[in-house]
N, C-alpha and C positions, 0 to 999 in steps of 0.2 A: 804500655803505650809505645815503648821503644820498638817492640816487635812489629807493631802495626805500621809504624813509620818505615822501618827497615824493609818489610815485605812489600809495602807500597812502592818504595823506591826501586826495588828489584823488579817488580812488575812493570814499572815505567821504563826501565832500561831494556827489559825483554821486548816490550811493545815497540820501542824505538828500533831495536835490532831487527825485529820482524819486518818493519817497514823497509829498512835498507836491504834485507835479504830478498824481500818480495820484488823490489825495484830491480835488483841485480838479476834475479831469476828470469825476468821478462826479456833479458838480452840473450839468453841461451835457450835452446830447445828444451821443452819439458820431456820428462820420461816417467815411466811407472815408478822407477826407483826413487826419483826426486820427489814424487808425490807421497809415497808410502813411508819413506824412512823417517821423516820428522816425528810423526806420532808414535812410531815404533821406538825411537830413541827416547821420546818423552815418557813412554809407558814404564821405563825402568824406574822412574820416580815412585812407582807404586810400592817399592821396597820400603818407603817411609812408614807404611802401615804395619811393618814388623814391630816398630816401636809403639808401645801402648799409648804414648802421649798423643799420637796422631790418629788413632783409630776413631772411626765414626760408626754410628748405627746404620742399619740397612736402610732405614727411612731417609737418613741424611745422604746416603750414597745415591738413592733414587732421585731425591730432590736435586742434588748437585748435577747429576747427569742430565736430567730433564732440562734444567736451566741452561746447561752447556749446549744441548741440542737446539734449544730455542735461539740462543745467541748465535749459533752457527749459521742460521738462516741469512743473517746479514753478510757474513763472509762468503757464503755460497752464491748469493745474488751478485756479488762483485767479482767473482772469480770466473773468468771466461777464457776460452782458448781460441786461437785462430790457426789456420793452416797457412804456412809460408813455404812454398816449394814442396818438399817432401817431409817437412818437419812441423811439429805442433809447438806453438809458443803460447805462454800465458800472456793475456792482454792486461797491461797495467791499468788500474782503475784509480782515478783521483779520489773517489769516495772511500777507498780502502783505508787511507790514512785517517780520515774523519771517523770512520766506523771503529777502527782500533782505538782511537782516542776516546770516543764515546763509550765503548765497552770498558775501557780502563777506568773512566770516571764513574760509570755505573757500578763497576766492581768495587771501587773504593767505598762508595756509598753503602753498598750491600755489606761490605766487610765491617764498616763502622756500625751498622745496625745489628748485624749478627754477632759481632764481637762483644756486644753488651751482655749477651746471654749464653754464648757458646765459648768454650775455652780457646786459647790461641792455637793449640795443637789441632783441635777439631776443626777450627776455621781453616787452618792451613790444609788439612786433609780434604775438606769440602771444596776449597778453591782449586786444589790440584785436580780433583775429579771433575769439577766444572770445566776447567781448561782442557782436560783430556777428552771430555764429551764433546766440547765445542770443536777442537782441532780434529779429533777422530771423525766426526760426522762431516766436517768441511772437507777433509781429505778424501773420504769415500765418495762424496759428491763430485769432487774434482776428478777422481779416478774414472767415474762413470762417464763424465763429459769427455775426458781424454780418450777413453776406449771407443766412444761413439765416433769421434773424429778420426781415430786411427783406422776404423773400418772404412771410412770414406776415402782415405788415402789408398787403401788396398783395393 
């Protein structure tokens, strides 16, 4: 039970941090580097699977990634860019905060349900993959939108 509460608190802090980062990012021009680096840095967390405690089956990997891709749709819909002068900026969305909060609540509910039958390590591994699938898909969509606007500028 301790790990469930601790991991939920960490997720809440991360979601809150994401909101502030997103709001600050809207004040500076976007770039390919700023779009691609977060999922790249996050992917280093896959080293957790070296430890047997966190390993999951291939079916769990696929399930987690598919759910992550589905969740990314909400983030993709609220991530838009605009051209200001010769730069491209991320347009802040008021819905983003509510979507992140909703995803966090849904994640907690899922974790409580899955945690009844799946070990803490496997649950951690699955939720890491879910987050990676969600953020990776979201950032790829952002990159495609960004590149489309970049062509308009040129």
